[in-house]
N, CA, C, O and the ligand as a Tripos MOL2 file, in Angstrom:
@<TRIPOS>MOLECULE
protein
  309   307    78     0     0
PROTEIN
NO_CHARGES

@<TRIPOS>ATOM
      1 N         161.8430   33.0430  -46.5390 N.3       1 MET1
      2 CA        163.1970   33.6120  -46.5830 C.3       1 MET1
      3 C         163.8180   33.5440  -45.1890 C.2       1 MET1
      4 O         163.2190   33.9940  -44.2120 O.2       1 MET1
      5 N         164.9910   32.9910  -45.1070 N.am      2 THR2
      6 CA        165.6840   32.8600  -43.8300 C.3       2 THR2
      7 C         166.8040   33.8900  -43.7380 C.2       2 THR2
      8 O         167.7590   33.8310  -44.5130 O.2       2 THR2
      9 N         166.7050   34.8230  -42.8130 N.am      3 PRO3
     10 CA        167.7790   35.8140  -42.6830 C.3       3 PRO3
     11 C         169.0440   35.1660  -42.1370 C.2       3 PRO3
     12 O         168.9850   34.1560  -41.4350 O.2       3 PRO3
     13 N         170.1910   35.7590  -42.4680 N.am      4 VAL4
     14 CA        171.4530   35.2800  -41.9150 C.3       4 VAL4
     15 C         171.4320   35.5300  -40.4130 C.2       4 VAL4
     16 O         170.9610   36.5690  -39.9490 O.2       4 VAL4
     17 N         171.9420   34.5750  -39.6720 N.am      5 TYR5
     18 CA        171.9050   34.6720  -38.2120 C.3       5 TYR5
     19 C         173.0210   35.5610  -37.7000 C.2       5 TYR5
     20 O         174.1570   35.1130  -37.5420 O.2       5 TYR5
     21 N         172.7010   36.8210  -37.4420 N.am      6 THR6
     22 CA        173.6860   37.7190  -36.8430 C.3       6 THR6
     23 C         173.0730   38.4100  -35.6270 C.2       6 THR6
     24 O         173.7850   39.0070  -34.8190 O.2       6 THR6
     25 N         171.7490   38.3250  -35.5040 N.am      7 ASP7
     26 CA        171.0260   38.9830  -34.4180 C.3       7 ASP7
     27 C         170.9660   38.0340  -33.2230 C.2       7 ASP7
     28 O         169.9530   37.3790  -32.9790 O.2       7 ASP7
     29 N         172.0730   37.9780  -32.4880 N.am      8 ILE8
     30 CA        172.1500   37.0490  -31.3610 C.3       8 ILE8
     31 C         171.3260   37.6000  -30.2130 C.2       8 ILE8
     32 O         171.4600   38.7700  -29.8550 O.2       8 ILE8
     33 N         170.4750   36.7660  -29.6320 N.am      9 ARG9
     34 CA        169.6220   37.2130  -28.5310 C.3       9 ARG9
     35 C         169.7860   36.3050  -27.3330 C.2       9 ARG9
     36 O         170.1310   35.1300  -27.4610 O.2       9 ARG9
     37 N         169.5290   36.8750  -26.1590 N.am     10 MET10
     38 CA        169.4600   36.0660  -24.9550 C.3      10 MET10
     39 C         168.3840   35.0010  -25.1540 C.2      10 MET10
     40 O         167.2960   35.2900  -25.6520 O.2      10 MET10
     41 N         168.6950   33.7870  -24.7660 N.am     11 GLY11
     42 CA        167.6900   32.7280  -24.8450 C.3      11 GLY11
     43 C         167.6900   31.9730  -26.1580 C.2      11 GLY11
     44 O         166.9420   31.0080  -26.3150 O.2      11 GLY11
     45 N         168.5280   32.4000  -27.1160 N.am     12 ASP12
     46 CA        168.6350   31.6380  -28.3630 C.3      12 ASP12
     47 C         169.0920   30.2130  -28.0510 C.2      12 ASP12
     48 O         170.0240   30.0080  -27.2740 O.2      12 ASP12
     49 N         168.4340   29.2440  -28.6570 N.am     13 ILE13
     50 CA        168.8960   27.8650  -28.5580 C.3      13 ILE13
     51 C         169.5330   27.5050  -29.8940 C.2      13 ILE13
     52 O         168.8880   27.5750  -30.9400 O.2      13 ILE13
     53 N         170.8080   27.1190  -29.8470 N.am     14 VAL14
     54 CA        171.5320   26.8560  -31.0920 C.3      14 VAL14
     55 C         172.1770   25.4720  -31.0660 C.2      14 VAL14
     56 O         172.4350   24.9010  -30.0070 O.2      14 VAL14
     57 N         172.4230   24.9610  -32.2540 N.am     15 ARG15
     58 CA        173.1690   23.7220  -32.4000 C.3      15 ARG15
     59 C         174.5380   24.0810  -32.9620 C.2      15 ARG15
     60 O         174.6310   24.7990  -33.9570 O.2      15 ARG15
     61 N         175.5890   23.5940  -32.3380 N.am     16 MET16
     62 CA        176.9400   23.9150  -32.7640 C.3      16 MET16
     63 C         177.4690   22.8410  -33.7080 C.2      16 MET16
     64 O         176.9670   21.7170  -33.7420 O.2      16 MET16
     65 N         178.4920   23.2130  -34.4710 N.am     17 ARG17
     66 CA        179.0710   22.2620  -35.4350 C.3      17 ARG17
     67 C         179.7390   21.0890  -34.7250 C.2      17 ARG17
     68 O         179.6950   19.9550  -35.2020 O.2      17 ARG17
     69 N         180.3570   21.3740  -33.5810 N.am     18 LYS18
     70 CA        181.0300   20.3090  -32.8340 C.3      18 LYS18
     71 C         180.2840   20.0620  -31.5290 C.2      18 LYS18
     72 O         179.9030   21.0180  -30.8530 O.2      18 LYS18
     73 N         180.0700   18.8180  -31.1640 N.am     19 PRO19
     74 CA        179.4130   18.5510  -29.8690 C.3      19 PRO19
     75 C         180.3450   18.8710  -28.7080 C.2      19 PRO19
     76 O         181.5680   18.8110  -28.8400 O.2      19 PRO19
     77 N         179.7460   19.2130  -27.5670 N.am     20 HIS20
     78 CA        180.4940   19.4030  -26.3330 C.3      20 HIS20
     79 C         181.0530   18.0400  -25.9130 C.2      20 HIS20
     80 O         180.4700   17.0130  -26.2600 O.2      20 HIS20
     81 N         182.1660   18.0070  -25.1770 N.am     21 PRO21
     82 CA        182.6980   16.7210  -24.7020 C.3      21 PRO21
     83 C         181.6710   15.8570  -23.9690 C.2      21 PRO21
     84 O         181.8000   14.6330  -23.9460 O.2      21 PRO21
     85 N         180.6490   16.4850  -23.3680 N.am     22 CYS22
     86 CA        179.6200   15.7080  -22.6630 C.3      22 CYS22
     87 C         178.6350   15.0710  -23.6410 C.2      22 CYS22
     88 O         177.7950   14.2630  -23.2450 O.2      22 CYS22
     89 N         178.7390   15.4390  -24.9240 N.am     23 GLY23
     90 CA        177.8220   14.8890  -25.9150 C.3      23 GLY23
     91 C         176.6930   15.8340  -26.2730 C.2      23 GLY23
     92 O         175.9210   15.5730  -27.1950 O.2      23 GLY23
     93 N         176.5990   16.9420  -25.5310 N.am     24 GLY24
     94 CA        175.5280   17.9000  -25.8020 C.3      24 GLY24
     95 C         175.7640   18.6610  -27.0990 C.2      24 GLY24
     96 O         176.8820   19.0880  -27.3860 O.2      24 GLY24
     97 N         174.7100   18.8250  -27.8720 N.am     25 LEU25
     98 CA        174.8100   19.5440  -29.1460 C.3      25 LEU25
     99 C         174.1220   20.9050  -29.0890 C.2      25 LEU25
    100 O         174.4150   21.7900  -29.8930 O.2      25 LEU25
    101 N         173.2060   21.0680  -28.1330 N.am     26 GLN26
    102 CA        172.4310   22.3080  -28.0820 C.3      26 GLN26
    103 C         172.9280   23.2130  -26.9640 C.2      26 GLN26
    104 O         173.2910   22.7610  -25.8780 O.2      26 GLN26
    105 N         172.9320   24.5180  -27.2700 N.am     27 TRP27
    106 CA        173.4150   25.5200  -26.3300 C.3      27 TRP27
    107 C         172.4140   26.6580  -26.2410 C.2      27 TRP27
    108 O         171.7040   26.9580  -27.2010 O.2      27 TRP27
    109 N         172.3680   27.2870  -25.0730 N.am     28 GLU28
    110 CA        171.5110   28.4530  -24.8830 C.3      28 GLU28
    111 C         172.3780   29.6810  -24.6620 C.2      28 GLU28
    112 O         173.3490   29.6280  -23.9080 O.2      28 GLU28
    113 N         172.0350   30.7870  -25.3150 N.am     29 VAL29
    114 CA        172.7730   32.0380  -25.1330 C.3      29 VAL29
    115 C         172.3730   32.6410  -23.7900 C.2      29 VAL29
    116 O         171.1970   32.9140  -23.5520 O.2      29 VAL29
    117 N         173.3590   32.8470  -22.9110 N.am     30 VAL30
    118 CA        173.0790   33.3660  -21.5650 C.3      30 VAL30
    119 C         173.7620   34.7050  -21.2960 C.2      30 VAL30
    120 O         173.5280   35.3080  -20.2490 O.2      30 VAL30
    121 N         174.5930   35.1780  -22.2060 N.am     31 ARG31
    122 CA        175.2850   36.4440  -21.9940 C.3      31 ARG31
    123 C         175.6400   37.0300  -23.3540 C.2      31 ARG31
    124 O         176.1260   36.3200  -24.2350 O.2      31 ARG31
    125 N         175.3940   38.3300  -23.5220 N.am     32 LEU32
    126 CA        175.7260   39.0140  -24.7660 C.3      32 LEU32
    127 C         176.8010   40.0480  -24.5030 C.2      32 LEU32
    128 O         176.8620   40.6320  -23.4220 O.2      32 LEU32
    129 N         177.6470   40.2730  -25.4920 N.am     33 GLY33
    130 CA        178.7070   41.2650  -25.3560 C.3      33 GLY33
    131 C         179.7430   41.0150  -26.4290 C.2      33 GLY33
    132 O         179.4440   40.3920  -27.4480 O.2      33 GLY33
    133 N         180.9600   41.4940  -26.2160 N.am     34 ALA34
    134 CA        182.0450   41.2070  -27.1540 C.3      34 ALA34
    135 C         182.2680   39.6960  -27.1860 C.2      34 ALA34
    136 O         182.5700   39.1190  -28.2310 O.2      34 ALA34
    137 N         182.1140   39.0700  -26.0230 N.am     35 ASP35
    138 CA        182.1210   37.6130  -25.9480 C.3      35 ASP35
    139 C         180.6930   37.1440  -25.6990 C.2      35 ASP35
    140 O         179.9230   37.7840  -24.9840 O.2      35 ASP35
    141 N         180.3650   36.0200  -26.3020 N.am     36 ILE36
    142 CA        179.0330   35.4500  -26.1410 C.3      36 ILE36
    143 C         179.1110   34.3190  -25.1130 C.2      36 ILE36
    144 O         179.9540   33.4280  -25.2230 O.2      36 ILE36
    145 N         178.2350   34.3620  -24.1270 N.am     37 GLY37
    146 CA        178.1780   33.2910  -23.1340 C.3      37 GLY37
    147 C         177.1170   32.2900  -23.5420 C.2      37 GLY37
    148 O         175.9720   32.6550  -23.8100 O.2      37 GLY37
    149 N         177.5050   31.0230  -23.5870 N.am     38 ILE38
    150 CA        176.5440   29.9800  -23.9310 C.3      38 ILE38
    151 C         176.5860   28.8830  -22.8780 C.2      38 ILE38
    152 O         177.6280   28.6190  -22.2780 O.2      38 ILE38
    153 N         175.4420   28.2520  -22.6630 N.am     39 ARG39
    154 CA        175.3510   27.1830  -21.6840 C.3      39 ARG39
    155 C         174.9540   25.9000  -22.3850 C.2      39 ARG39
    156 O         173.9730   25.8460  -23.1270 O.2      39 ARG39
    157 N         175.7470   24.8650  -22.1280 N.am     40 CYS40
    158 CA        175.4710   23.5560  -22.7190 C.3      40 CYS40
    159 C         174.1680   23.0040  -22.1370 C.2      40 CYS40
    160 O         173.9660   23.0010  -20.9220 O.2      40 CYS40
    161 N         173.2890   22.5390  -23.0290 N.am     41 GLN41
    162 CA        172.0120   21.9950  -22.5730 C.3      41 GLN41
    163 C         172.1780   20.5720  -22.0250 C.2      41 GLN41
    164 O         171.2690   20.0260  -21.4000 O.2      41 GLN41
    165 N         173.3500   19.9870  -22.2690 N.am     42 GLY42
    166 CA        173.5850   18.6360  -21.7790 C.3      42 GLY42
    167 C         174.0790   18.6270  -20.3410 C.2      42 GLY42
    168 O         173.5890   17.8520  -19.5190 O.2      42 GLY42
    169 N         175.0680   19.5010  -20.0260 N.am     43 CYS43
    170 CA        175.7000   19.4520  -18.7080 C.3      43 CYS43
    171 C         175.6320   20.7900  -17.9750 C.2      43 CYS43
    172 O         176.1460   20.9010  -16.8620 O.2      43 CYS43
    173 N         175.0060   21.8130  -18.5760 N.am     44 SER44
    174 CA        174.8230   23.1390  -17.9620 C.3      44 SER44
    175 C         176.1180   23.9160  -17.7650 C.2      44 SER44
    176 O         176.1300   24.9350  -17.0750 O.2      44 SER44
    177 N         177.2010   23.4470  -18.3630 N.am     45 ARG45
    178 CA        178.4630   24.1830  -18.2540 C.3      45 ARG45
    179 C         178.3870   25.4530  -19.1020 C.2      45 ARG45
    180 O         177.8450   25.4360  -20.2070 O.2      45 ARG45
    181 N         178.9280   26.5450  -18.5850 N.am     46 ARG46
    182 CA        178.9100   27.8040  -19.3260 C.3      46 ARG46
    183 C         180.2610   28.0780  -19.9460 C.2      46 ARG46
    184 O         181.3020   27.8220  -19.3400 O.2      46 ARG46
    185 N         180.2360   28.6100  -21.1830 N.am     47 VAL47
    186 CA        181.4560   28.9020  -21.9180 C.3      47 VAL47
    187 C         181.3360   30.3030  -22.5070 C.2      47 VAL47
    188 O         180.2620   30.7070  -22.9530 O.2      47 VAL47
    189 N         182.4470   31.0430  -22.5060 N.am     48 LEU48
    190 CA        182.4930   32.3420  -23.1660 C.3      48 LEU48
    191 C         183.3490   32.2190  -24.4150 C.2      48 LEU48
    192 O         184.4810   31.7400  -24.3500 O.2      48 LEU48
    193 N         182.8140   32.6470  -25.5480 N.am     49 ILE49
    194 CA        183.6130   32.6430  -26.7750 C.3      49 ILE49
    195 C         183.3970   33.9550  -27.5120 C.2      49 ILE49
    196 O         182.3270   34.5570  -27.4170 O.2      49 ILE49
    197 N         184.4240   34.4040  -28.2550 N.am     50 PRO50
    198 CA        184.2690   35.6470  -29.0280 C.3      50 PRO50
    199 C         183.1190   35.5250  -30.0220 C.2      50 PRO50
    200 O         182.8670   34.4540  -30.5740 O.2      50 PRO50
    201 N         182.4300   36.6410  -30.2400 N.am     51 ARG51
    202 CA        181.2580   36.6630  -31.1150 C.3      51 ARG51
    203 C         181.5600   36.0710  -32.5000 C.2      51 ARG51
    204 O         180.7670   35.2870  -33.0210 O.2      51 ARG51
    205 N         182.7100   36.4430  -33.1000 N.am     52 SER52
    206 CA        183.0240   35.9680  -34.4470 C.3      52 SER52
    207 C         183.1770   34.4450  -34.4580 C.2      52 SER52
    208 O         182.7520   33.7710  -35.3960 O.2      52 SER52
    209 N         183.7970   33.9160  -33.3900 N.am     53 GLN53
    210 CA        183.9790   32.4650  -33.3050 C.3      53 GLN53
    211 C         182.6380   31.7730  -33.0850 C.2      53 GLN53
    212 O         182.3690   30.7120  -33.6480 O.2      53 GLN53
    213 N         181.8080   32.3920  -32.2590 N.am     54 TYR54
    214 CA        180.4690   31.8460  -32.0040 C.3      54 TYR54
    215 C         179.6880   31.7010  -33.3090 C.2      54 TYR54
    216 O         179.0980   30.6560  -33.5820 O.2      54 TYR54
    217 N         179.6970   32.7860  -34.1220 N.am     55 LEU55
    218 CA        178.9200   32.7610  -35.3620 C.3      55 LEU55
    219 C         179.4600   31.7230  -36.3400 C.2      55 LEU55
    220 O         178.7000   31.1490  -37.1200 O.2      55 LEU55
    221 N         180.7700   31.4790  -36.3010 N.am     56 ARG56
    222 CA        181.3520   30.4460  -37.1660 C.3      56 ARG56
    223 C         180.9420   29.0540  -36.7100 C.2      56 ARG56
    224 O         180.7550   28.1540  -37.5280 O.2      56 ARG56
    225 N         180.8030   28.8820  -35.3890 N.am     57 GLN57
    226 CA        180.5770   27.5340  -34.8550 C.3      57 GLN57
    227 C         179.1080   27.1380  -34.8140 C.2      57 GLN57
    228 O         178.7880   25.9540  -34.7050 O.2      57 GLN57
    229 N         178.2080   28.1220  -34.8990 N.am     58 VAL58
    230 CA        176.7870   27.7850  -34.8750 C.3      58 VAL58
    231 C         176.3960   27.1050  -36.1820 C.2      58 VAL58
    232 O         176.7220   27.5790  -37.2710 O.2      58 VAL58
    233 N         175.7000   25.9980  -36.0510 N.am     59 LYS59
    234 CA        175.2370   25.3050  -37.2540 C.3      59 LYS59
    235 C         173.7930   25.6770  -37.5390 C.2      59 LYS59
    236 O         173.4430   25.9800  -38.6790 O.2      59 LYS59
    237 N         172.9550   25.6570  -36.5150 N.am     60 THR60
    238 CA        171.5300   25.9220  -36.6910 C.3      60 THR60
    239 C         170.9950   26.7240  -35.5110 C.2      60 THR60
    240 O         171.3420   26.4700  -34.3580 O.2      60 THR60
    241 N         170.1440   27.6960  -35.8240 N.am     61 LEU61
    242 CA        169.3860   28.3770  -34.7720 C.3      61 LEU61
    243 C         168.1110   27.5630  -34.5860 C.2      61 LEU61
    244 O         167.2210   27.5820  -35.4360 O.2      61 LEU61
    245 N         168.0330   26.8550  -33.4750 N.am     62 ILE62
    246 CA        166.9100   25.9480  -33.2530 C.3      62 ILE62
    247 C         165.6830   26.7140  -32.7790 C.2      62 ILE62
    248 O         164.5700   26.4760  -33.2490 O.2      62 ILE62
    249 N         165.8940   27.6400  -31.8400 N.am     63 SER63
    250 CA        164.7670   28.3710  -31.2700 C.3      63 SER63
    251 C         165.2370   29.7630  -30.8640 C.2      63 SER63
    252 O         166.0110   29.8930  -29.9160 O.2      63 SER63
    253 N         164.7820   30.8150  -31.5660 N.am     64 PRO64
    254 CA        165.2390   32.1650  -31.2210 C.3      64 PRO64
    255 C         164.6770   32.6420  -29.8950 C.2      64 PRO64
    256 O         163.5610   32.2850  -29.5180 O.2      64 PRO64
    257 N         165.4560   33.4510  -29.1900 N.am     65 GLY65
    258 CA        164.9920   34.0430  -27.9460 C.3      65 GLY65
    259 C         163.9730   35.1280  -28.2280 C.2      65 GLY65
    260 O         163.7230   35.4510  -29.3900 O.2      65 GLY65
    261 N         163.3740   35.7020  -27.1810 N.am     66 PRO66
    262 CA        162.3860   36.7750  -27.3630 C.3      66 PRO66
    263 C         163.0170   38.0010  -28.0150 C.2      66 PRO66
    264 O         164.2010   38.2790  -27.8210 O.2      66 PRO66
    265 N         162.2220   38.7260  -28.7830 N.am     67 GLN67
    266 CA        162.7190   39.8940  -29.5080 C.3      67 GLN67
    267 C         162.6900   41.1290  -28.6190 C.2      67 GLN67
    268 O         161.6120   41.6280  -28.2990 O.2      67 GLN67
    269 N         163.8540   41.6320  -28.2130 N.am     68 PRO68
    270 CA        163.8760   42.8190  -27.3460 C.3      68 PRO68
    271 C         163.4920   44.0900  -28.0890 C.2      68 PRO68
    272 O         163.0750   45.0650  -27.4640 O.2      68 PRO68
    273 N         163.6290   44.0960  -29.4490 N.am     69 ASP69
    274 CA        163.3660   45.3150  -30.2190 C.3      69 ASP69
    275 C         161.9270   45.4200  -30.6920 C.2      69 ASP69
    276 O         161.5670   46.3750  -31.3800 O.2      69 ASP69
    277 N         161.1100   44.4570  -30.3320 N.am     70 ARG70
    278 CA        159.7650   44.4170  -30.8840 C.3      70 ARG70
    279 C         158.9430   45.6680  -30.4940 C.2      70 ARG70
    280 O         158.2040   46.2280  -31.3040 O.2      70 ARG70
    281 N         159.1010   46.0690  -29.2470 N.am     71 GLN71
    282 CA        158.3690   47.2410  -28.7690 C.3      71 GLN71
    283 C         158.7200   48.4810  -29.5980 C.2      71 GLN71
    284 O         157.8490   49.2690  -29.9660 O.2      71 GLN71
    285 N         160.0180   48.6320  -29.8820 N.am     72 ILE72
    286 CA        160.4880   49.7960  -30.6390 C.3      72 ILE72
    287 C         159.8900   49.7740  -32.0400 C.2      72 ILE72
    288 O         159.4380   50.8030  -32.5440 O.2      72 ILE72
    289 N         159.8890   48.5880  -32.6730 N.am     73 GLU73
    290 CA        159.3400   48.4800  -34.0190 C.3      73 GLU73
    291 C         157.8570   48.8260  -34.0320 C.2      73 GLU73
    292 O         157.3780   49.4900  -34.9510 O.2      73 GLU73
    293 N         157.1410   48.3840  -33.0250 N.am     74 LEU74
    294 CA        155.7050   48.6590  -32.9600 C.3      74 LEU74
    295 C         155.4520   50.1560  -32.8050 C.2      74 LEU74
    296 O         154.5020   50.6950  -33.3720 O.2      74 LEU74
    297 N         156.3100   50.8200  -32.0330 N.am     75 ASN75
    298 CA        156.1290   52.2420  -31.7920 C.3      75 ASN75
    299 C         156.3450   53.0770  -33.0520 C.2      75 ASN75
    300 O         155.8450   54.1970  -33.1560 O.2      75 ASN75
    301 N         157.0990   52.5200  -34.0160 N.am     76 LYS76
    302 CA        157.3850   53.2710  -35.2430 C.3      76 LYS76
    303 C         156.1540   53.3690  -36.1340 C.2      76 LYS76
    304 O         156.0380   54.3050  -36.9260 O.2      76 LYS76
    305 N         155.2380   52.4200  -36.0160 N.am     77 GLU77
    306 CA        154.1010   52.3720  -36.9410 C.3      77 GLU77
    307 C         153.0400   53.4340  -36.6350 C.2      77 GLU77
    308 O         152.0280   53.5130  -37.3300 O.2      77 GLU77
    309 ZN        178.1000   19.7790  -22.0820 Zn       78 ZN78
@<TRIPOS>BOND
     1     1     2 1
     2     2     3 1
     3     3     4 2
     4     3     5 am
     5     5     6 1
     6     6     7 1
     7     7     8 2
     8     7     9 am
     9     9    10 1
    10    10    11 1
    11    11    12 2
    12    11    13 am
    13    13    14 1
    14    14    15 1
    15    15    16 2
    16    15    17 am
    17    17    18 1
    18    18    19 1
    19    19    20 2
    20    19    21 am
    21    21    22 1
    22    22    23 1
    23    23    24 2
    24    23    25 am
    25    25    26 1
    26    26    27 1
    27    27    28 2
    28    27    29 am
    29    29    30 1
    30    30    31 1
    31    31    32 2
    32    31    33 am
    33    33    34 1
    34    34    35 1
    35    35    36 2
    36    35    37 am
    37    37    38 1
    38    38    39 1
    39    39    40 2
    40    39    41 am
    41    41    42 1
    42    42    43 1
    43    43    44 2
    44    43    45 am
    45    45    46 1
    46    46    47 1
    47    47    48 2
    48    47    49 am
    49    49    50 1
    50    50    51 1
    51    51    52 2
    52    51    53 am
    53    53    54 1
    54    54    55 1
    55    55    56 2
    56    55    57 am
    57    57    58 1
    58    58    59 1
    59    59    60 2
    60    59    61 am
    61    61    62 1
    62    62    63 1
    63    63    64 2
    64    63    65 am
    65    65    66 1
    66    66    67 1
    67    67    68 2
    68    67    69 am
    69    69    70 1
    70    70    71 1
    71    71    72 2
    72    71    73 am
    73    73    74 1
    74    74    75 1
    75    75    76 2
    76    75    77 am
    77    77    78 1
    78    78    79 1
    79    79    80 2
    80    79    81 am
    81    81    82 1
    82    82    83 1
    83    83    84 2
    84    83    85 am
    85    85    86 1
    86    86    87 1
    87    87    88 2
    88    87    89 am
    89    89    90 1
    90    90    91 1
    91    91    92 2
    92    91    93 am
    93    93    94 1
    94    94    95 1
    95    95    96 2
    96    95    97 am
    97    97    98 1
    98    98    99 1
    99    99   100 2
   100    99   101 am
   101   101   102 1
   102   102   103 1
   103   103   104 2
   104   103   105 am
   105   105   106 1
   106   106   107 1
   107   107   108 2
   108   107   109 am
   109   109   110 1
   110   110   111 1
   111   111   112 2
   112   111   113 am
   113   113   114 1
   114   114   115 1
   115   115   116 2
   116   115   117 am
   117   117   118 1
   118   118   119 1
   119   119   120 2
   120   119   121 am
   121   121   122 1
   122   122   123 1
   123   123   124 2
   124   123   125 am
   125   125   126 1
   126   126   127 1
   127   127   128 2
   128   127   129 am
   129   129   130 1
   130   130   131 1
   131   131   132 2
   132   131   133 am
   133   133   134 1
   134   134   135 1
   135   135   136 2
   136   135   137 am
   137   137   138 1
   138   138   139 1
   139   139   140 2
   140   139   141 am
   141   141   142 1
   142   142   143 1
   143   143   144 2
   144   143   145 am
   145   145   146 1
   146   146   147 1
   147   147   148 2
   148   147   149 am
   149   149   150 1
   150   150   151 1
   151   151   152 2
   152   151   153 am
   153   153   154 1
   154   154   155 1
   155   155   156 2
   156   155   157 am
   157   157   158 1
   158   158   159 1
   159   159   160 2
   160   159   161 am
   161   161   162 1
   162   162   163 1
   163   163   164 2
   164   163   165 am
   165   165   166 1
   166   166   167 1
   167   167   168 2
   168   167   169 am
   169   169   170 1
   170   170   171 1
   171   171   172 2
   172   171   173 am
   173   173   174 1
   174   174   175 1
   175   175   176 2
   176   175   177 am
   177   177   178 1
   178   178   179 1
   179   179   180 2
   180   179   181 am
   181   181   182 1
   182   182   183 1
   183   183   184 2
   184   183   185 am
   185   185   186 1
   186   186   187 1
   187   187   188 2
   188   187   189 am
   189   189   190 1
   190   190   191 1
   191   191   192 2
   192   191   193 am
   193   193   194 1
   194   194   195 1
   195   195   196 2
   196   195   197 am
   197   197   198 1
   198   198   199 1
   199   199   200 2
   200   199   201 am
   201   201   202 1
   202   202   203 1
   203   203   204 2
   204   203   205 am
   205   205   206 1
   206   206   207 1
   207   207   208 2
   208   207   209 am
   209   209   210 1
   210   210   211 1
   211   211   212 2
   212   211   213 am
   213   213   214 1
   214   214   215 1
   215   215   216 2
   216   215   217 am
   217   217   218 1
   218   218   219 1
   219   219   220 2
   220   219   221 am
   221   221   222 1
   222   222   223 1
   223   223   224 2
   224   223   225 am
   225   225   226 1
   226   226   227 1
   227   227   228 2
   228   227   229 am
   229   229   230 1
   230   230   231 1
   231   231   232 2
   232   231   233 am
   233   233   234 1
   234   234   235 1
   235   235   236 2
   236   235   237 am
   237   237   238 1
   238   238   239 1
   239   239   240 2
   240   239   241 am
   241   241   242 1
   242   242   243 1
   243   243   244 2
   244   243   245 am
   245   245   246 1
   246   246   247 1
   247   247   248 2
   248   247   249 am
   249   249   250 1
   250   250   251 1
   251   251   252 2
   252   251   253 am
   253   253   254 1
   254   254   255 1
   255   255   256 2
   256   255   257 am
   257   257   258 1
   258   258   259 1
   259   259   260 2
   260   259   261 am
   261   261   262 1
   262   262   263 1
   263   263   264 2
   264   263   265 am
   265   265   266 1
   266   266   267 1
   267   267   268 2
   268   267   269 am
   269   269   270 1
   270   270   271 1
   271   271   272 2
   272   271   273 am
   273   273   274 1
   274   274   275 1
   275   275   276 2
   276   275   277 am
   277   277   278 1
   278   278   279 1
   279   279   280 2
   280   279   281 am
   281   281   282 1
   282   282   283 1
   283   283   284 2
   284   283   285 am
   285   285   286 1
   286   286   287 1
   287   287   288 2
   288   287   289 am
   289   289   290 1
   290   290   291 1
   291   291   292 2
   292   291   293 am
   293   293   294 1
   294   294   295 1
   295   295   296 2
   296   295   297 am
   297   297   298 1
   298   298   299 1
   299   299   300 2
   300   299   301 am
   301   301   302 1
   302   302   303 1
   303   303   304 2
   304   303   305 am
   305   305   306 1
   306   306   307 1
   307   307   308 2
@<TRIPOS>SUBSTRUCTURE
     1 MET1         2 RESIDUE 1 A MET
     2 THR2         6 RESIDUE 1 A THR
     3 PRO3        10 RESIDUE 1 A PRO
     4 VAL4        14 RESIDUE 1 A VAL
     5 TYR5        18 RESIDUE 1 A TYR
     6 THR6        22 RESIDUE 1 A THR
     7 ASP7        26 RESIDUE 1 A ASP
     8 ILE8        30 RESIDUE 1 A ILE
     9 ARG9        34 RESIDUE 1 A ARG
    10 MET10       38 RESIDUE 1 A MET
    11 GLY11       42 RESIDUE 1 A GLY
    12 ASP12       46 RESIDUE 1 A ASP
    13 ILE13       50 RESIDUE 1 A ILE
    14 VAL14       54 RESIDUE 1 A VAL
    15 ARG15       58 RESIDUE 1 A ARG
    16 MET16       62 RESIDUE 1 A MET
    17 ARG17       66 RESIDUE 1 A ARG
    18 LYS18       70 RESIDUE 1 A LYS
    19 PRO19       74 RESIDUE 1 A PRO
    20 HIS20       78 RESIDUE 1 A HIS
    21 PRO21       82 RESIDUE 1 A PRO
    22 CYS22       86 RESIDUE 1 A CYS
    23 GLY23       90 RESIDUE 1 A GLY
    24 GLY24       94 RESIDUE 1 A GLY
    25 LEU25       98 RESIDUE 1 A LEU
    26 GLN26      102 RESIDUE 1 A GLN
    27 TRP27      106 RESIDUE 1 A TRP
    28 GLU28      110 RESIDUE 1 A GLU
    29 VAL29      114 RESIDUE 1 A VAL
    30 VAL30      118 RESIDUE 1 A VAL
    31 ARG31      122 RESIDUE 1 A ARG
    32 LEU32      126 RESIDUE 1 A LEU
    33 GLY33      130 RESIDUE 1 A GLY
    34 ALA34      134 RESIDUE 1 A ALA
    35 ASP35      138 RESIDUE 1 A ASP
    36 ILE36      142 RESIDUE 1 A ILE
    37 GLY37      146 RESIDUE 1 A GLY
    38 ILE38      150 RESIDUE 1 A ILE
    39 ARG39      154 RESIDUE 1 A ARG
    40 CYS40      158 RESIDUE 1 A CYS
    41 GLN41      162 RESIDUE 1 A GLN
    42 GLY42      166 RESIDUE 1 A GLY
    43 CYS43      170 RESIDUE 1 A CYS
    44 SER44      174 RESIDUE 1 A SER
    45 ARG45      178 RESIDUE 1 A ARG
    46 ARG46      182 RESIDUE 1 A ARG
    47 VAL47      186 RESIDUE 1 A VAL
    48 LEU48      190 RESIDUE 1 A LEU
    49 ILE49      194 RESIDUE 1 A ILE
    50 PRO50      198 RESIDUE 1 A PRO
    51 ARG51      202 RESIDUE 1 A ARG
    52 SER52      206 RESIDUE 1 A SER
    53 GLN53      210 RESIDUE 1 A GLN
    54 TYR54      214 RESIDUE 1 A TYR
    55 LEU55      218 RESIDUE 1 A LEU
    56 ARG56      222 RESIDUE 1 A ARG
    57 GLN57      226 RESIDUE 1 A GLN
    58 VAL58      230 RESIDUE 1 A VAL
    59 LYS59      234 RESIDUE 1 A LYS
    60 THR60      238 RESIDUE 1 A THR
    61 LEU61      242 RESIDUE 1 A LEU
    62 ILE62      246 RESIDUE 1 A ILE
    63 SER63      250 RESIDUE 1 A SER
    64 PRO64      254 RESIDUE 1 A PRO
    65 GLY65      258 RESIDUE 1 A GLY
    66 PRO66      262 RESIDUE 1 A PRO
    67 GLN67      266 RESIDUE 1 A GLN
    68 PRO68      270 RESIDUE 1 A PRO
    69 ASP69      274 RESIDUE 1 A ASP
    70 ARG70      278 RESIDUE 1 A ARG
    71 GLN71      282 RESIDUE 1 A GLN
    72 ILE72      286 RESIDUE 1 A ILE
    73 GLU73      290 RESIDUE 1 A GLU
    74 LEU74      294 RESIDUE 1 A LEU
    75 ASN75      298 RESIDUE 1 A ASN
    76 LYS76      302 RESIDUE 1 A LYS
    77 GLU77      306 RESIDUE 1 A GLU
    78 ZN78       309 GROUP 0 **** ****
């Protein structure tokens, strides 16, 4: 079962629907907030886009970043 991608994490590697002008297709999440900061894996350029637009433009989550909530979940058990 694949959950819907809404849990954006630092370090997520994603593929966007449209390639960057440099030809790069993969991006890394480098900043979280109301706007999401992503860095092109092709040319290292950083872009800020609103979260809603980011989620629309992501095609595939290639490699999820580390889980920051894992410690909390473990403590609940
Ligand atoms: Zn690029």
